[in-house]
C-alpha positions in Angstrom: -110.0 141.5 -156.3 -112.9 143.7 -155.3 -116.5 142.9 -156.2 -117.2 144.1 -159.7 -120.5 145.3 -161.1 -121.4 144.5 -164.6 -122.1 147.2 -167.2 -123.0 144.8 -170.0 -126.5 144.2 -168.7 -127.3 148.0 -169.0 -126.5 148.2 -172.7 -128.5 147.7 -175.8 -127.8 144.4 -177.4 -129.4 144.7 -180.9 -126.3 146.0 -182.6 -123.8 143.6 -181.2 -121.4 142.7 -184.0 -118.8 140.0 -184.4 -116.2 142.6 -184.0 -117.3 143.0 -180.4 -117.4 139.3 -179.6 -113.9 139.1 -178.0 -114.7 142.2 -176.0 -117.9 140.7 -174.7 -116.3 137.5 -173.7 -113.5 139.4 -171.9 -116.1 141.3 -170.0 -117.7 138.1 -169.1 -114.6 136.7 -167.7 -113.5 139.9 -166.0 -116.6 141.7 -164.8 -119.9 139.9 -165.0 -119.3 137.2 -162.3 -118.7 138.0 -158.7 -115.2 137.5 -157.7 -114.2 134.8 -155.2 -112.4 137.4 -153.0 -115.6 139.2 -152.5 -117.2 136.0 -151.2 -114.6 135.8 -148.5 -115.5 139.3 -147.5 -119.1 138.4 -147.2 -119.0 135.1 -145.4 -118.1 131.5 -145.6 -118.5 129.5 -148.8 -121.6 127.9 -147.4 -123.3 131.2 -147.1 -122.9 132.5 -150.7 -123.4 131.0 -154.1 -120.4 129.9 -156.2 -118.2 132.5 -157.7 -116.5 132.1 -161.1 -112.9 132.4 -162.1 -111.8 132.7 -165.8 -110.9 129.1 -165.8 -114.3 127.9 -164.6 -116.1 130.1 -167.1 -114.0 128.7 -169.9 -115.0 125.1 -168.8 -118.7 126.1 -168.9 -118.7 127.7 -172.3 -119.0 124.5 -174.4 -122.0 123.5 -172.4 -123.6 126.9 -172.8 -123.1 126.8 -176.6 -125.7 124.0 -176.8 -128.4 126.0 -175.1 -131.7 126.0 -177.0 -134.1 127.6 -174.5 -134.1 130.3 -172.0 -137.0 130.3 -169.4 -137.4 133.6 -167.7 -139.2 134.4 -164.5 -141.2 137.7 -164.8 -141.4 139.8 -161.7 -137.9 140.7 -160.4 -136.2 139.3 -163.5 -137.7 141.1 -166.4 -139.7 143.7 -164.4 -138.5 145.6 -161.3 -140.4 143.8 -158.6 -140.3 146.8 -156.1 -141.6 149.5 -158.3 -144.4 147.1 -159.5 -145.6 145.7 -156.3 -144.9 148.4 -153.7 -147.8 150.6 -154.9 -150.0 147.5 -155.1 -149.3 146.4 -151.4 -149.9 150.0 -150.1 -153.2 150.1 -152.0 -154.1 146.7 -150.8 -153.4 147.4 -147.2 -155.3 150.7 -147.4 -158.4 148.9 -148.8 -158.0 146.1 -146.3 -157.9 148.4 -143.2 -160.7 150.5 -144.5 -162.8 147.4 -145.1 -162.2 145.7 -141.8 -161.6 148.8 -139.6 -158.6 147.0 -138.2 -155.0 148.0 -138.0 -153.4 145.2 -140.2 -150.7 147.1 -142.1 -147.6 145.7 -140.1 -148.9 142.2 -140.2 -149.7 142.2 -143.9 -146.3 143.8 -144.8 -144.5 141.3 -142.7 -146.5 138.3 -144.1 -145.8 139.5 -147.7 -142.1 140.2 -147.2 -142.2 144.0 -147.5 -139.9 146.4 -145.6 -141.7 149.7 -145.0 -138.4 151.4 -144.2 -136.6 150.6 -147.5 -139.8 150.2 -149.5 -138.5 147.0 -150.9 -139.4 143.3 -150.8 -137.4 140.4 -149.6 -137.8 136.7 -150.3 -141.2 135.8 -149.1 -144.8 135.1 -149.8 -145.4 137.8 -152.5 -142.1 137.1 -154.3 -142.3 133.4 -154.4 -145.8 132.1 -153.9 -148.8 132.0 -156.4 -151.7 134.4 -156.1 -153.9 131.6 -154.9 -151.5 130.8 -152.0 -151.2 134.5 -151.1 -155.0 134.9 -151.0 -155.3 131.8 -148.8 -152.7 133.2 -146.3 -154.5 136.6 -146.2 -157.8 134.8 -145.5 -156.0 132.9 -142.6 -154.7 136.2 -141.3 -158.1 137.7 -141.2 -159.5 134.6 -139.5 -156.9 134.9 -136.8 -158.2 138.4 -136.3 -161.7 137.1 -135.7 -163.5 137.0 -139.0 -165.4 133.9 -140.2 -164.0 132.0 -143.2 -166.7 133.2 -145.6 -166.5 136.8 -144.6 -162.6 136.7 -144.7 -162.7 135.4 -148.2 -165.1 138.1 -149.3 -163.0 140.8 -147.8 -159.9 139.6 -149.6 -161.7 139.3 -152.8 -163.1 142.9 -152.5 -159.8 144.4 -151.6 -157.9 142.5 -154.2 -160.0 143.9 -157.1 -158.8 147.0 -158.8 -155.4 146.8 -157.1 -153.5 146.9 -160.5 -149.9 145.8 -160.2 -149.6 146.2 -164.0 -150.2 149.9 -164.0 -148.0 151.2 -166.7 -146.5 153.9 -164.4 -145.2 151.2 -162.1 -143.8 148.8 -164.7 -140.1 149.3 -164.9 -138.2 147.2 -167.4 -134.9 145.7 -166.2 -133.3 145.8 -169.6 -133.9 146.3 -173.3 -136.2 143.3 -173.4 -137.5 143.6 -177.0 -133.9 143.7 -178.3 -132.9 140.8 -176.0 -135.8 138.6 -177.1 -135.5 139.5 -180.7 -131.7 138.7 -180.7 -132.4 135.3 -179.0 -135.0 134.5 -181.6 -132.7 135.5 -184.5 -130.2 133.2 -183.2 -132.6 130.2 -182.9 -133.0 130.3 -179.1 -136.5 129.8 -177.9 -137.9 131.8 -174.9 -140.5 131.1 -172.4 -142.0 132.9 -169.3 -142.6 130.8 -166.1 -144.3 133.1 -163.5 -146.2 132.8 -160.3 -148.5 135.6 -161.5 -151.9 134.9 -163.1 -152.4 135.0 -166.9 -154.6 138.1 -166.5 -151.6 139.9 -164.8 -148.9 138.5 -167.0 -150.2 139.1 -170.5 -150.9 142.9 -170.1 -147.4 143.4 -168.5 -145.6 141.5 -171.4 -147.5 143.6 -173.9 -146.5 146.8 -172.2 -142.9 145.6 -172.2 -143.1 144.9 -175.9 -142.3 141.1 -175.8 -145.7 139.5 -175.8 -145.3 138.4 -179.4 -141.7 137.3 -179.1 -142.2 134.7 -176.4 -142.6 131.0 -177.5 -144.4 129.8 -174.4 -146.0 131.5 -171.3 -146.7 129.4 -168.2 -148.7 131.1 -165.4 -149.9 130.1 -162.0 -153.6 129.8 -163.1 -152.9 127.6 -166.1 -154.5 124.2 -166.1 -152.2 121.8 -164.2 -149.8 124.5 -163.2 -147.7 123.9 -160.1 -146.0 126.4 -157.8 -142.2 126.8 -157.9 -139.9 125.1 -157.1 -141.9 122.2 -158.3 -140.3 121.2 -161.7 -143.6 120.5 -163.4 -144.0 123.9 -165.2 -140.4 123.9 -166.5 -140.7 120.3 -167.7 -144.0 121.2 -169.4 -142.4 124.1 -171.2 -139.5 121.9 -172.4 -141.8 119.2 -173.6 -144.1 121.6 -175.5 -141.2 123.4 -177.2 -139.4 120.1 -177.9 -136.3 121.0 -176.0 -134.3 118.7 -173.8 -134.1 120.0 -170.2 -130.4 119.8 -170.1 -130.3 122.4 -173.0 -132.4 124.8 -171.2 -131.5 127.8 -169.0 -133.6 129.1 -166.1 -133.3 132.7 -165.1 -134.8 134.1 -162.0 -134.4 136.2 -158.9 -135.5 133.9 -156.1 -134.6 130.6 -154.6 -137.8 129.2 -156.0 -136.5 129.9 -159.5 -133.1 128.4 -159.0 -134.6 125.5 -157.1 -137.0 124.9 -160.0 -134.1 124.6 -162.3 -132.3 122.1 -160.1 -135.4 120.0 -159.6 -136.1 119.9 -163.3 -132.5 119.2 -164.0 -132.2 122.0 -166.4 -128.7 122.7 -167.9 -128.0 125.9 -166.2 -129.6 127.9 -163.3 -128.9 131.6 -163.4 -129.7 134.0 -160.5 -130.1 137.7 -161.2 -129.6 140.2 -158.4 -132.1 142.6 -159.8 -135.0 141.4 -157.8 -135.5 140.2 -154.2 -132.9 137.5 -153.8 -129.5 138.0 -152.4 -126.3 136.0 -152.9 -127.3 133.7 -150.0 -130.8 133.3 -151.3 -129.5 132.3 -154.7 -127.0 129.8 -153.5 -128.2 127.1 -155.9 -127.4 129.2 -159.0 -124.7 128.3 -161.4 -124.2 131.9 -162.2 -125.0 135.2 -160.5 -125.6 138.2 -162.8 -126.6 141.9 -162.2 -128.9 142.1 -165.2 -131.1 139.8 -167.3 -129.4 141.2 -170.4 -126.2 139.4 -169.5 -128.0 136.2 -170.5 -127.2 137.1 -174.1 -123.5 137.0 -173.4 -123.8 133.6 -171.7 -126.3 131.8 -173.8 -125.0 132.7 -177.2 -121.4 133.2 -176.2 -119.7 132.0 -179.3 -122.4 132.6 -181.9 -122.0 135.6 -184.2 -125.1 137.3 -185.4 -125.5 137.6 -189.2 -123.4 140.3 -190.8 -120.8 140.5 -188.0 -117.4 141.9 -188.8 -114.5 143.7 -187.2 -113.9 147.5 -187.2 -110.4 147.0 -186.1 -110.5 150.0 -183.7 -109.1 150.2 -180.3 -109.7 152.3 -177.2 -113.3 152.6 -176.0 -115.6 149.8 -177.0 -119.0 150.9 -178.4 -121.7 148.4 -177.2 -125.2 149.4 -178.1 -125.7 153.1 -177.2 -123.0 153.5 -174.6 -119.3 153.7 -174.5 -117.2 152.3 -171.6 -113.6 153.2 -171.5 -111.2 150.3 -171.4 -108.1 152.5 -171.6 -106.0 154.2 -168.9 -106.9 157.7 -167.8 -103.7 159.5 -168.5 -101.6 159.0 -165.4 -98.3 160.7 -165.9 -94.9 159.0 -165.2 -92.9 160.0 -162.2 -95.7 161.5 -160.1 -95.6 161.2 -156.2 -97.0 158.0 -154.9 -98.7 157.3 -151.5 -100.3 154.3 -149.9 -103.5 156.2 -149.3 -104.8 159.4 -150.9 -107.7 160.7 -148.9 -109.9 163.4 -150.5 -111.4 165.8 -148.0 -110.0 166.9 -144.6 -113.4 166.8 -142.9 -114.7 164.8 -140.0 -114.1 161.5 -141.9 -110.8 162.4 -143.7 -109.1 163.6 -140.4 -110.0 160.3 -138.6 -108.7 158.2 -141.5 -105.5 160.2 -141.9 -104.8 159.6 -138.2 -105.6 155.9 -138.1 -104.1 154.8 -141.4 -100.9 156.6 -140.6 -100.5 154.8 -137.3 -98.5 152.2 -139.3 -95.3 154.0 -140.3 -95.0 151.8 -143.4 -98.1 153.6 -144.8 -97.8 156.9 -146.5 -100.9 159.2 -146.4 -101.7 162.2 -148.6 -104.6 164.3 -147.4 -106.1 166.7 -149.9 -108.4 169.5 -148.8 -110.2 172.0 -151.1 -110.2 174.7 -148.3 -107.6 176.3 -146.2 -106.2 175.4 -142.8 -108.3 176.2 -139.7 -106.0 179.1 -138.5 -108.6 181.4 -137.2 -110.1 182.1 -133.8 -113.5 182.2 -135.3 -113.4 178.4 -135.7 -111.9 177.6 -132.3 -114.0 179.9 -130.2 -117.2 177.9 -129.6 -119.6 180.9 -129.4 -118.3 182.4 -132.7 -119.9 179.6 -134.8 -122.2 181.9 -136.6 -119.3 183.8 -138.2 -118.2 180.8 -140.3 -121.7 179.3 -140.8 -122.5 182.2 -143.0 -119.1 183.0 -144.5 -117.9 181.4 -147.8 -114.2 181.5 -146.8 -114.5 178.2 -145.0 -117.8 177.1 -146.4 -119.0 175.6 -149.7 -122.1 177.9 -149.3 -124.5 175.5 -151.1 -128.1 176.2 -152.0 -130.8 173.8 -153.1 -133.0 174.1 -156.1 -136.4 175.7 -155.3 -138.4 173.4 -153.1 -141.9 172.9 -154.5 -143.2 171.7 -151.1 -141.6 174.7 -149.3 -143.1 177.7 -151.1 -140.4 177.3 -153.8 -137.7 178.4 -151.4 -134.0 177.8 -152.2 -132.6 176.4 -149.0 -129.2 177.3 -147.7 -126.8 174.4 -147.0 -123.5 175.4 -145.3 -120.8 172.7 -145.6 -117.3 172.9 -144.3 -114.5 173.7 -146.7 -111.5 173.8 -144.2 -109.5 171.5 -142.1 -112.1 169.7 -139.9 -114.8 170.1 -142.5 -118.2 170.7 -141.0 -116.9 169.8 -137.5 -115.2 173.3 -137.7 -118.5 174.9 -138.5 -121.2 173.0 -136.7 -122.8 173.7 -133.3 -120.6 171.1 -131.6 -123.6 169.0 -130.5 -122.5 165.5 -129.9 -125.4 163.1 -130.5 -125.0 159.5 -131.7 -128.6 158.7 -132.8 -130.6 155.8 -131.6 -129.5 152.1 -131.3 -132.3 151.1 -133.6 -130.9 153.4 -136.4 -127.9 151.1 -136.7 -129.8 147.9 -136.5 -131.8 149.3 -139.4 -128.6 149.9 -141.3 -127.9 146.2 -141.0 -131.3 145.3 -142.2 -130.9 147.6 -145.2 -127.8 145.7 -146.3 -124.9 147.1 -144.2 -123.8 143.8 -142.7 -121.7 144.3 -139.6 -123.0 147.8 -138.8 -125.5 147.0 -136.1 -125.6 149.0 -132.9 -123.7 146.2 -131.1 -121.0 146.5 -133.9 -120.9 150.4 -133.8 -121.0 151.2 -130.1 -117.5 150.0 -129.5 -116.2 152.4 -132.2 -118.3 155.4 -130.6 -116.4 154.5 -127.4 -113.0 154.1 -129.1 -113.3 157.6 -130.6 -114.4 159.4 -127.4 -113.0 160.7 -124.1 -116.0 161.9 -122.0 -115.3 164.3 -119.2 -117.7 162.3 -117.0 -115.6 159.2 -117.4 -116.0 155.9 -119.3 -118.8 153.4 -118.8 -120.5 150.8 -121.0 -121.5 153.6 -123.5 -119.0 156.4 -123.0 -115.3 156.2 -124.0 -112.4 157.2 -121.8 -109.3 157.4 -123.9 -110.2 158.4 -127.4 -109.0 161.5 -129.2 -112.4 163.2 -129.4 -113.1 165.1 -126.1 -116.7 165.5 -125.2 -118.1 167.7 -122.4 -121.2 169.1 -120.8 -122.3 172.8 -120.7 -120.9 175.1 -118.1 -123.0 178.3 -118.6 -125.7 177.4 -115.9 -128.3 179.6 -117.6 -131.6 179.3 -115.7 -133.5 178.8 -118.9 -131.8 175.6 -119.6 -133.0 174.1 -116.2 -136.4 175.5 -116.9 -136.6 173.7 -120.3 -135.6 170.3 -118.8 -138.0 170.8 -115.9 -140.9 171.8 -118.2 -140.4 168.7 -120.4 -140.7 166.6 -117.3 -143.8 168.5 -116.2 -145.2 167.7 -119.6 -144.8 164.0 -118.9 -141.5 163.2 -120.6 -138.7 161.4 -118.8 -135.3 162.9 -117.8 -132.3 161.1 -119.3 -128.8 161.6 -117.8 -127.2 160.5 -121.0 -129.1 160.7 -124.3 -126.1 159.0 -125.9 -126.2 156.1 -123.5 -128.8 153.7 -122.2 -131.7 156.0 -122.8 -132.0 158.5 -125.7 -135.7 159.2 -125.0 -136.2 162.1 -122.7 -134.7 165.5 -121.8 -131.4 166.4 -120.3 -128.0 168.0 -120.7 -126.5 167.8 -124.2 -122.9 166.6 -124.9 -120.7 168.8 -126.9 -117.3 168.5 -128.7 -115.7 171.2 -126.6 -112.4 170.7 -124.7 -111.1 173.2 -122.3 -113.2 175.9 -123.8 -112.1 175.2 -127.4 -114.1 173.6 -130.3 -112.7 170.1 -130.5 -113.1 169.6 -134.2 -111.6 166.4 -135.9 -108.8 168.7 -137.0 -107.9 169.1 -133.3 -108.7 165.6 -132.2 -107.2 163.6 -135.1 -105.3 165.6 -137.7 -103.0 167.6 -135.6 -101.6 164.5 -133.7 -101.2 162.8 -137.1 -99.3 165.8 -138.6 -96.4 165.0 -136.2 -95.7 161.8 -138.1 -93.3 161.9 -141.0 -95.5 159.6 -143.2 -98.3 162.2 -143.4 -98.5 164.9 -146.1 -101.4 167.4 -146.5 -102.2 169.8 -149.2 -104.8 172.6 -148.9 -106.7 174.8 -151.4 -106.7 172.0 -154.0 -109.8 170.9 -155.9 -109.7 167.3 -157.0 -111.1 167.1 -160.5 -111.2 163.3 -161.0 -110.1 159.9 -159.9 -107.6 158.2 -162.4 -108.1 154.7 -163.5 -106.3 151.9 -165.3 -109.1 149.7 -166.4 -111.4 149.4 -163.4 -108.6 150.0 -160.9 -108.2 153.4 -159.3 -104.6 154.4 -159.4 -104.6 158.0 -158.3 -106.2 161.4 -158.6 -105.8 164.7 -160.5 -106.3 168.0 -158.8 -106.0 171.7 -159.3 -103.8 173.8 -157.0 -102.8 177.4 -157.6 -103.9 177.1 -161.3 -101.7 174.1 -161.9 -103.0 170.6 -162.7 -101.2 168.0 -160.6 -101.5 164.2 -160.2 -100.6 161.7 -157.6 -100.5 158.0 -157.6 -102.2 156.0 -154.8 -102.3 152.4 -153.6 -105.9 153.2 -152.6 -108.1 156.3 -153.1 -110.6 157.2 -150.4 -113.3 159.8 -150.9 -114.2 161.6 -147.7 -115.7 164.8 -149.2 -119.1 164.3 -147.6 -122.6 163.8 -148.9 -122.3 166.4 -151.6 -118.7 166.3 -152.7 -118.1 162.6 -152.7 -120.9 161.8 -155.2 -120.0 164.9 -157.2 -116.4 163.6 -157.6 -117.6 160.1 -158.4 -119.7 161.6 -161.2 -116.8 163.8 -162.4 -114.7 160.6 -162.6 -117.2 158.7 -164.8 -119.0 156.8 -162.0 -122.8 157.2 -161.8 -125.8 157.0 -164.0 -124.4 156.4 -167.5 -127.1 158.4 -169.3 -126.6 161.4 -167.1 -122.8 161.3 -167.5 -122.9 160.9 -171.2 -125.2 164.0 -171.5 -122.4 166.0 -170.0 -119.7 164.4 -172.1 -118.1 162.5 -169.2 -116.6 159.1 -170.2 -118.3 156.3 -168.3 -116.1 154.3 -166.1 -118.8 152.4 -164.1 -122.5 152.6 -164.3 -123.8 153.0 -160.8 -127.2 154.7 -160.9 -127.3 155.1 -157.1 -124.6 157.8 -157.0 -126.2 161.0 -155.8 -129.6 159.3 -155.2 -131.2 158.6 -151.7 -130.4 162.1 -150.5 -131.8 162.6 -146.9 -131.6 165.6 -144.6 -133.3 166.8 -141.3 -135.5 169.8 -141.3 -136.0 172.0 -138.2 -138.1 174.9 -137.3 -137.7 177.5 -134.5 -140.5 177.9 -131.9 -139.7 181.2 -130.1 -141.0 182.8 -126.9 -140.3 186.3 -125.5 -138.6 186.3 -122.1 -139.8 188.6 -119.3 -136.4 188.4 -117.5 -133.0 189.6 -118.7 -131.4 186.2 -118.5 -131.0 185.4 -122.2 -128.0 186.0 -124.5 -129.5 189.2 -125.8 -127.6 191.1 -123.0 -124.3 189.8 -124.5 -124.8 191.4 -127.9 -123.7 194.9 -126.9 -120.2 195.8 -128.1 -119.0 196.2 -124.5 -120.3 192.8 -123.4 -118.9 191.1 -126.6 -115.5 192.7 -125.9 -115.4 191.4 -122.3 -116.5 187.9 -123.4 -113.7 187.8 -126.0 -111.1 188.9 -123.6 -112.1 186.2 -121.1 -112.1 183.6 -123.8 -108.7 184.7 -125.3 -107.1 184.8 -121.9 -108.6 181.8 -120.1 -110.9 179.9 -122.7 -113.8 180.2 -120.2 -117.0 182.1 -119.9 -119.8 182.7 -122.5 -117.3 182.4 -125.3 -116.5 178.8 -124.4 -119.8 177.2 -125.2 -122.2 177.0 -128.2 -125.1 177.5 -125.8 -127.0 174.6 -127.1 -126.6 172.8 -123.7 -130.1 171.3 -123.2 -132.1 169.1 -125.5 -134.2 166.1 -125.8 -135.8 163.4 -127.9 -139.5 162.3 -127.9 -141.8 160.1 -129.9 -144.2 162.1 -132.0 -147.3 159.8 -131.5 -148.3 156.4 -130.3 -146.9 153.4 -132.0 -143.5 155.0 -132.8 -140.9 152.6 -131.5 -138.2 155.2 -130.7 -137.8 158.9 -130.7 -138.5 160.7 -134.0 -138.4 164.3 -132.8 -135.3 166.1 -131.6 -135.0 169.3 -129.5 -132.1 171.8 -129.2 -132.8 174.5 -126.7 -131.2 178.0 -127.0 -131.6 180.7 -124.3 -131.7 183.3 -127.1 -133.2 183.8 -130.6 -131.6 183.7 -134.0 -133.2 183.7 -137.5 -132.1 182.9 -141.0 -129.2 180.7 -140.0 -127.9 183.2 -137.6 -127.7 185.9 -140.1 -130.4 187.9 -138.4 -129.9 188.4 -134.6 -132.7 188.6 -132.1 -134.0 192.1 -131.2 -135.2 191.3 -127.6 -134.9 189.0 -124.7 -136.3 185.6 -125.9 -135.6 181.9 -126.1 -136.2 179.3 -128.7 -136.2 175.6 -129.4 -135.0 174.1 -132.6 -137.3 171.1 -133.3 -137.8 168.7 -136.2 -138.5 165.2 -137.4 -135.6 162.8 -137.2 -136.6 160.1 -139.8 -138.1 161.9 -142.8 -139.5 159.8 -145.5 -138.8 162.3 -148.2 -136.0 161.3 -150.6 -134.0 163.6 -152.9 -131.0 163.5 -155.1 -128.1 165.5 -156.4 -126.8 165.7 -160.0 -124.0 167.4 -161.8 -125.0 170.7 -163.4 -121.9 170.6 -165.7 -118.6 168.7 -166.0 -116.8 171.7 -164.4 -115.6 170.6 -160.9 -116.0 174.2 -159.7 -119.7 174.3 -160.4 -122.0 173.3 -157.6 -124.2 170.4 -158.3 -128.0 170.5 -158.4 -129.3 169.7 -154.9 -132.9 168.4 -154.7 -133.7 167.3 -151.1 -137.4 167.1 -152.0 -138.3 168.4 -148.5 -141.8 167.6 -147.1 -142.9 165.7 -150.1 -144.8 163.1 -148.0 -147.8 163.4 -145.8 -145.8 161.8 -142.9 -143.2 164.5 -143.0 -145.8 167.3 -143.0 -147.5 165.6 -140.0 -144.3 165.2 -138.0 -143.4 168.8 -138.5 -146.8 169.9 -137.4 -146.6 167.7 -134.3 -143.1 169.1 -133.6 -144.5 172.5 -133.3 -147.6 171.6 -131.3 -145.6 169.5 -128.8 -143.0 172.3 -128.4 -145.8 174.8 -127.5 -147.0 172.3 -124.9 -143.6 172.2 -123.2 -143.2 176.0 -123.3 -146.6 176.3 -121.6 -145.5 174.3 -118.5 -145.1 175.8 -115.0 -141.4 175.8 -115.1 -141.4 178.7 -117.7 -144.0 180.8 -115.7 -141.3 183.1 -114.4 -139.9 183.7 -117.9 -142.8 183.4 -120.4 -143.7 186.3 -122.5 -145.8 186.3 -125.8 -145.1 183.7 -128.4 -143.0 185.1 -131.2 -143.0 182.2 -133.6 -145.2 180.8 -134.9 -147.3 183.4 -133.0 -150.7 183.4 -131.4 -152.4 183.7 -134.8 -151.1 180.4 -136.1 -153.3 177.7 -134.5 -155.0 175.5 -137.2 -153.3 172.6 -138.8 -153.4 174.5 -142.1 -151.7 177.5 -140.6 -149.1 175.5 -138.8 -148.3 173.6 -141.9 -148.0 176.9 -143.8 -145.6 178.2 -141.1 -143.5 175.1 -141.3 -143.2 175.4 -145.1 -142.3 179.1 -144.8 -139.9 178.9 -141.9 -138.3 175.5 -141.7 -134.7 175.1 -142.7 -132.0 172.5 -143.0 -130.5 171.2 -139.8 -127.3 170.7 -141.9 -127.4 166.9 -142.1 -127.3 165.9 -145.7 -126.4 162.2 -146.1 -126.9 158.8 -147.7 -126.0 159.8 -151.3 -123.5 156.9 -151.8 -125.5 154.5 -149.7 -123.9 151.3 -148.3 -125.7 148.1 -149.1 -125.8 144.8 -150.8 -125.2 144.1 -154.6 -128.8 143.3 -154.9 -129.7 146.9 -154.1 -129.3 148.8 -157.4 -129.1 152.1 -155.5 -126.2 150.9 -153.3 -122.8 152.5 -154.2 -120.5 150.8 -151.7 -120.5 147.5 -149.9 -120.3 146.9 -146.2 -116.5 147.4 -146.4 -116.9 150.8 -148.0 -115.6 149.7 -151.5 -117.2 151.1 -154.6 -119.0 148.4 -156.5 -117.3 147.2 -159.7 -114.1 149.1 -159.1 -110.8 148.3 -157.3 -108.8 150.4 -154.8 -111.6 153.0 -154.4 -113.6 153.6 -151.3 -116.1 156.2 -149.9 -116.0 156.9 -146.2 -118.2 159.7 -144.9 -121.9 160.5 -144.2 -122.7 159.8 -147.8 -122.5 156.0 -147.3 -125.1 155.9 -144.5 -127.9 153.6 -145.8 -130.5 155.9 -144.1 -130.2 158.9 -141.9 -129.9 158.5 -138.1 -132.1 160.0 -135.4 -129.9 162.8 -134.4 -126.9 165.0 -135.4 -124.5 163.4 -137.9 -121.0 164.4 -136.7 -120.6 161.7 -134.0 -121.9 159.0 -136.3 -119.6 160.1 -139.1 -116.6 159.9 -136.7 -117.7 156.5 -135.6 -118.2 155.3 -139.1 -114.7 156.5 -140.0 -113.1 154.7 -137.0 -114.8 151.5 -138.0 -113.9 151.9 -141.7 -110.2 152.5 -140.7 -110.1 149.1 -139.1 -111.7 147.5 -142.2 -109.2 149.2 -144.5 -106.2 148.1 -142.4 -107.6 144.6 -142.3 -107.9 144.7 -138.5 -110.5 142.4 -136.9 -113.5 144.4 -135.7 -113.8 145.4 -132.0 -115.9 142.9 -130.0 -119.6 143.5 -130.1 -121.2 145.5 -127.3 -123.7 143.7 -125.0 -124.9 147.1 -123.4 -128.7 147.1 -123.0 -130.9 149.8 -124.7 -134.0 151.4 -123.2 -137.4 150.3 -124.4 -140.6 152.3 -123.6 -142.9 150.4 -121.3 -145.7 150.8 -123.8 -146.1 152.1 -127.4 -149.8 152.7 -126.8 -149.2 156.2 -125.6 -147.0 159.0 -127.0 -145.2 159.6 -123.8 
């Protein structure tokens, strides 16, 4: 049984009727509690809190009927901790650094348990300690930095003032709290707040939430005699003043301090909620684990019917509050074909999975692709990549909504719609990203996806023409090679970068990413080595593999919360297939789109489009990330660029050579040199990437160069801007709304500006003296920061790396869509495997990471043990005090 996510906590509770009591209890037994099988997937029983079966819940119900008091923690339980305190901590750090003229940000963030990458808090000082303790620790930190005690206290007090965590814009309720508290009061259950916040901070927040007059007792950290959690004093004092026996009280909180308080006070029940900072492991003392505070109603008053309850006697979808959640089947026809696995999307991920899952002849695999087969020379000839990049025959041809930070431009997003997906359209650059990207994934909740875990799967996938080593593979299906064109401008670029003070790296996918050198490419014997060539074609020789093309999947079919198949359109006919498991591999746009069309996503958004809700997962389509790049172009004084190859006669000769021998200028994408650098001091690993081209192109290759020139494609690798995609309509043929929200942060603007400045510096080095003509773009007239920023807004474009829209993470992360085993939360037999499940974008191109991710996911799906972790070392700069 897969981990299930509750929907009950997202519903209004005020109009619960007795007619829905049985339905609620059934949900309680089936969906609210985390299943025991998911515990096995996450670790040993000692690492996670107890899971509940139907039997154990039934045994607890009589005990819960006697509950007379519910004590709630505030931040993280009633109010979203992250949205409330993240603005506060940034404001506090800014004031602190301005006051002391010290760089204290990293230390303060670490001390208070704040992750600047995810913008979320973990268990730590701010989440669990009182304000007095936090201030004391801040004073200690300043004293360690050299301040005297008196001055440190004054600084903390000054900076603390006017940092308002109760700002209404930052208060995000974690449920329909007025309805919850009113219902508990109507049923004779008392409520209390026990918080580590001060009274001055608590009372305005409760008033804004609309529950200040509904609470029977409030206990704050600055009340006379108050003791910090997990000391039982405050809970026992609440019970005493409300005349409730502790064993008839329930404690609800999001940290180990809350559940520890309940145990120390010997309260009847300790309930951990996963809406705040605590994870399963942190809440191991909880009797129950819930997604939402509103589930408390189902537990605390399980058998009590509110006044006026009655049965409407209807079946089908159950109406609870303001939302409907279907409990019926979704119309699977009898006698349809059945497969072990149905994979949606024959792109980079889908081809890998088709190959690996069909290795066992007992498994039957159906691969569904919306586009055609890749039967055209324009795909397989590497230098012809621009033909398909701008042609909607093999391309979804997406466009974003107008970008308000990019002069309201609609940005073009080509995505593959053909066998091989975007690996049949891309520039064939093979880049893995940096080791720290994958270690960051693990910190973001993707357990088992660190670099040491992922490197073995990069190697498994690859055969590198230079042979295997600790980083490269030697017997995988994906062939990787180096450029053969020997254009003198490629050498000049690498030499110029070294003259500018950057290192040379002989393998930017190996020990050292930082530096400049020859780029790896997915080209084999002069042919684009897409995943269709590498993985799909070998799999098609097996009798247990079936493929269908030109079919648009319209929805996943469910029986209850179990995916049982898919429905698709092909040649105007609606068809269905049954599946043991459904795997979405449509990519960062199509996978969340199909989840939405199938009733999985934000319930409010789906209901506005008339789509029945199967599972409320608000993270579907959120967290959209992409790389921007801009072209810095320089005229060339010698005829050594690709401009000479654009004449009809030269193109004919290049074509003849490629068609007959798969060699020559047609056998490369010409992006043969590149590099990675750090944009500024203090950056731990490269955040700017270069692709060098001994030619010029504009507007995604739709406008060819008009003279001899060369260019570098450059951009920031870890943008902080976050976007989203949403359905425009319930029609599967309608493109979704794409909002990447490009350059919406000051950091992103700065990094694009630095990208351009540092590129100019490289082009100005001695190695380019024999070739350098006038600068074409941005141009000599663009020198000030203001003008450079305007150029970046006007000319930057997508690097074609949309990702992260079905992010992998822990259940505590409300924006996570799949777990570390690629399973969609709350549903059975449904997975997503493609670039959409990346928790955050990696520092480089995405095709190689997507293939690795799919190789690793295949082992997970098959139940195979993971490959042994790598111990290969990773380069670290000698100092971060300088930029290079």
